[in-house]
N, CA, C and O of each residue as an XYZ file, in Angstrom:
304
protein
N       3.786     -1.090     13.510
C       4.725     -1.447     14.132
C       6.020     -2.396     13.218
O       5.704     -3.272     12.413
N       7.181     -2.104     13.461
C       8.169     -2.538     12.688
C       8.991     -3.605     13.475
O       9.948     -3.222     14.149
N       8.648     -4.978     13.418
C       9.431     -6.086     14.086
C      10.890     -6.361     13.461
O      11.101     -6.351     12.248
N      11.740     -6.576     14.315
C      13.183     -6.787     13.757
C      13.790     -8.115     14.727
O      13.572     -8.170     15.937
N      14.445     -8.980     14.106
C      15.071    -10.062     14.575
C      16.468     -9.968     14.657
O      17.197    -10.956     14.575
N      16.897     -8.747     14.825
C      18.551     -8.571     15.083
C      19.095     -9.100     16.166
O      20.315     -9.250     16.237
N      18.279     -9.449     17.141
C      18.470     -9.887     18.488
C      18.573    -11.408     18.717
O      18.117    -12.071     17.785
N      18.961    -11.948     19.525
C      18.955    -13.421     19.731
C      17.334    -13.698     19.716
O      16.498    -12.859     20.049
N      17.055    -14.997     19.280
C      15.684    -15.347     18.790
C      14.657    -15.189     20.068
O      13.445    -15.177     19.852
N      15.080    -15.090     21.164
C      14.009    -14.994     22.388
C      13.723    -13.508     22.618
O      12.783    -13.176     23.342
N      14.383    -12.751     22.117
C      14.216    -11.319     22.369
C      13.382    -10.509     20.974
O      13.840    -10.717     19.850
N      12.361     -9.748     21.114
C      11.982     -9.047     19.965
C      12.089     -7.663     20.136
O      11.853     -7.026     21.162
N      12.546     -7.159     18.805
C      12.747     -5.531     19.051
C      11.747     -5.136     18.123
O      11.687     -5.572     16.974
N      10.917     -4.265     18.645
C       9.808     -3.685     17.461
C       9.566     -2.137     17.840
O       9.490     -1.753     19.007
N       9.465     -1.391     16.846
C       9.259      0.148     17.010
C       7.925      0.356     16.334
O       7.534     -0.089     15.255
N       7.282      1.174     17.258
C       5.842      1.569     16.993
C       5.717      3.070     16.774
O       6.026      3.870     17.656
N       5.297      3.405     15.684
C       5.097      5.058     15.328
C       3.521      5.285     15.067
O       2.799      4.547     14.397
N       3.110      6.570     15.802
C       2.019      7.057     15.467
C       2.217      8.141     14.152
O       3.042      9.053     14.193
N       1.725      8.001     13.511
C       1.777      9.223     12.198
C       0.328      9.848     11.930
O      -0.719      9.277     12.233
N       0.404     10.896     11.419
C      -0.796     11.506     11.032
C      -0.750     11.447      9.504
O       0.113     11.936      8.775
N      -1.956     10.686      9.119
C      -1.883     10.115      7.670
C      -2.263     11.225      6.575
O      -2.104     10.993      5.376
N      -2.757     12.407      7.035
C      -2.900     13.502      6.262
C      -1.890     14.061      5.719
O      -1.855     14.441      4.549
N      -0.904     14.161      6.613
C       0.463     14.969      6.224
C       1.707     14.066      6.609
O       2.865     14.481      6.657
N       1.351     12.945      6.840
C       2.729     11.914      7.392
C       3.504     12.679      8.585
O       4.647     12.363      8.916
N       2.870     13.573      9.113
C       3.322     14.075     10.382
C       3.761     13.047     11.448
O       2.909     12.204     11.727
N       4.902     12.975     12.067
C       5.398     12.056     13.067
C       4.929     12.472     14.257
O       5.300     13.594     14.601
N       4.166     11.837     15.034
C       3.504     12.214     16.164
C       4.177     11.467     17.564
O       4.135     12.139     18.595
N       4.674     10.367     17.615
C       5.094      9.508     18.414
C       5.862      8.372     18.011
O       5.490      7.877     16.947
N       6.936      7.769     18.634
C       7.663      6.753     18.602
C       8.209      6.096     19.702
O       8.741      6.689     20.640
N       8.088      4.840     19.611
C       8.579      4.121     20.919
C       9.098      2.747     20.391
O       8.508      2.108     19.520
N      10.319      2.330     21.028
C      10.953      1.076     20.715
C      10.948      0.129     21.945
O      11.263      0.474     23.084
N      10.535     -1.157     21.551
C      10.443     -2.046     22.476
C      11.309     -3.285     22.232
O      11.272     -3.954     21.199
N      12.088     -3.519     23.285
C      12.912     -4.494     23.207
C      12.587     -5.628     24.384
O      13.097     -5.454     25.491
N      11.716     -6.823     24.142
C      11.220     -7.531     25.085
C      11.713     -9.030     24.945
O      12.125     -9.493     23.882
N      11.628     -9.749     26.145
C      11.888    -11.236     25.853
C      10.472    -11.745     25.110
O       9.484    -11.012     25.070
N      10.493    -12.964     24.580
C       9.265    -13.421     23.896
C       8.771    -14.523     24.871
O       8.277    -15.523     24.350
N       8.830    -14.472     25.971
C       8.034    -15.191     27.101
C       6.483    -14.988     26.670
O       5.940    -16.084     26.531
N       5.828    -14.156     26.480
C       4.496    -13.869     26.209
C       4.132    -12.727     25.392
O       3.986    -11.551     25.726
N       4.016    -13.265     24.300
C       3.741    -12.118     23.083
C       2.514    -11.203     23.308
O       2.442    -10.002     23.050
N       1.604    -11.969     23.816
C       0.382    -11.094     24.197
C       0.588     -9.996     25.132
O       0.096     -8.876     24.994
N       1.352    -10.375     26.106
C       1.756     -9.233     26.999
C       2.426     -8.039     26.476
O       2.197     -6.884     26.836
N       3.312     -8.437     25.553
C       4.140     -7.408     24.743
C       2.852     -6.557     24.207
O       2.551     -5.419     24.569
N       2.126     -7.421     23.206
C       0.942     -6.734     22.391
C       0.101     -5.863     23.390
O      -0.248     -4.768     22.950
N      -0.253     -6.164     24.584
C      -0.837     -5.391     25.364
C      -0.306     -3.931     25.750
O      -0.920     -2.867     25.668
N       0.934     -4.152     26.172
C       1.859     -2.863     26.318
C       1.772     -1.979     25.419
O       1.482     -0.812     25.682
N       2.025     -2.437     24.163
C       2.188     -1.504     23.101
C       1.033     -0.779     22.880
O       1.024      0.435     22.673
N      -0.291     -1.746     22.932
C      -1.625     -1.175     22.647
C      -1.990     -0.004     23.695
O      -2.616      1.014     23.400
N      -1.539     -0.296     24.844
C      -1.835      0.746     25.829
C      -1.043      1.875     25.820
O      -1.545      2.946     26.164
N       0.246      1.804     25.442
C       1.107      2.968     25.201
C       0.495      3.874     24.050
O       0.345      5.090     24.169
N       0.153      3.124     22.898
C      -0.399      3.805     21.831
C      -1.773      4.506     21.974
O      -2.034      5.600     21.474
N      -2.729      3.656     22.807
C      -3.923      4.487     23.037
C      -3.783      5.634     24.087
O      -4.634      6.523     24.058
N      -2.798      5.688     24.998
C      -2.613      6.538     25.850
C      -2.164      7.687     25.274
O      -2.733      8.743     25.551
N      -1.026      7.664     24.344
C      -0.551      8.449     23.527
C      -1.736      9.176     22.683
O      -2.001     10.372     22.802
N      -2.308      8.413     21.942
C      -3.278      8.800     20.848
C      -4.521      9.702     21.639
O      -5.125     10.579     21.021
N      -4.779      9.434     22.843
C      -6.051     10.296     23.781
C      -5.392     11.378     24.209
O      -6.007     12.444     24.237
N      -4.020     11.326     24.627
C      -3.332     12.575     25.054
C      -3.347     13.604     23.803
O      -3.769     14.750     23.963
N      -2.947     13.224     22.754
C      -2.847     14.178     21.528
C      -4.077     14.548     21.075
O      -4.185     15.598     20.442
N      -5.167     13.752     21.330
C      -6.407     14.087     20.827
C      -6.921     15.053     21.881
O      -7.465     16.078     21.471
N      -6.808     14.836     23.293
C      -7.380     15.762     24.390
C      -6.595     17.137     23.975
O      -7.274     18.160     23.902
N      -5.381     17.195     23.739
C      -4.517     18.562     23.372
C      -5.238     19.302     22.336
O      -5.482     20.507     22.401
N      -5.591     18.469     21.310
C      -6.167     19.281     19.880
C      -7.453     19.737     20.124
O      -7.810     20.798     19.610
N      -8.393     18.939     21.008
C      -9.570     19.394     21.231
C      -9.374     20.676     22.199
O      -9.986     21.680     21.836
N      -8.736     20.761     23.179
C      -8.673     21.920     23.951
C      -7.920     22.925     23.161
O      -8.019     24.048     23.653
N      -7.195     22.865     22.085
C      -6.641     24.025     21.582
C      -7.500     24.640     20.509
O      -7.248     25.772     20.096
N      -8.567     23.890     20.017
C      -9.682     24.244     18.906
C     -10.441     25.243     19.439
O     -10.619     25.204     20.657
N     -10.994     26.246     18.725
C     -11.994     27.280     19.149
C     -13.377     26.629     18.900
O     -13.637     26.140     17.801
N     -13.969     26.625     19.585
C     -15.604     26.085     19.480
C     -16.338     27.192     18.754
O     -16.560     28.317     19.202
N     -16.699     26.692     17.515
C     -17.668     27.579     17.024
C     -19.264     27.322     17.134
O     -19.800     26.291     16.727
N     -19.913     28.344     17.709
C     -21.248     28.163     18.002
C     -22.161     27.715     16.734
O     -21.998     28.352     15.694
N     -22.816     26.988     16.747
C     -23.822     26.506     15.561
C     -25.229     27.151     15.910
O     -25.719     27.319     17.026
N     -25.785     27.491     14.581
C     -27.167     28.108     14.897
C     -28.115     27.257     15.091
O     -27.921     26.135     14.622
N     -29.442     27.516     15.844
C     -30.386     26.468     16.197
C     -31.454     26.745     15.594
O     -31.788     27.926     15.689
N     -32.080     26.119     15.035
C     -33.545     26.268     14.402
C     -34.484     26.573     15.702
O     -34.523     25.998     16.790
N     -35.159     27.581     15.247
C     -36.270     28.057     16.073
C     -37.298     27.073     16.074
O     -37.696     26.664     14.983
N     -37.854     26.572     17.258
C     -39.043     25.361     17.242
C     -40.385     26.250     16.969
O     -40.734     27.309     17.490
N     -41.041     25.415     15.927
C     -42.456     26.034     15.712
C     -43.458     26.025     16.789
O     -44.570     26.518     16.602
């Protein structure tokens, strides 16, 4: 999250990015311009958006993977 104070002091501008660490692939980005009435409400909104995006991307990744059966040991 990259906060900016380029707007009047009562408004915050922040950009949140979701980036895959392995290869720096940019997955998602959102910019938020909000009043600073309740910083924790802004935090909750950003966290909810990141989690929703993260799980959406994760679900698509799991659905697209081929499942490889594992060998099971025979019980004695």
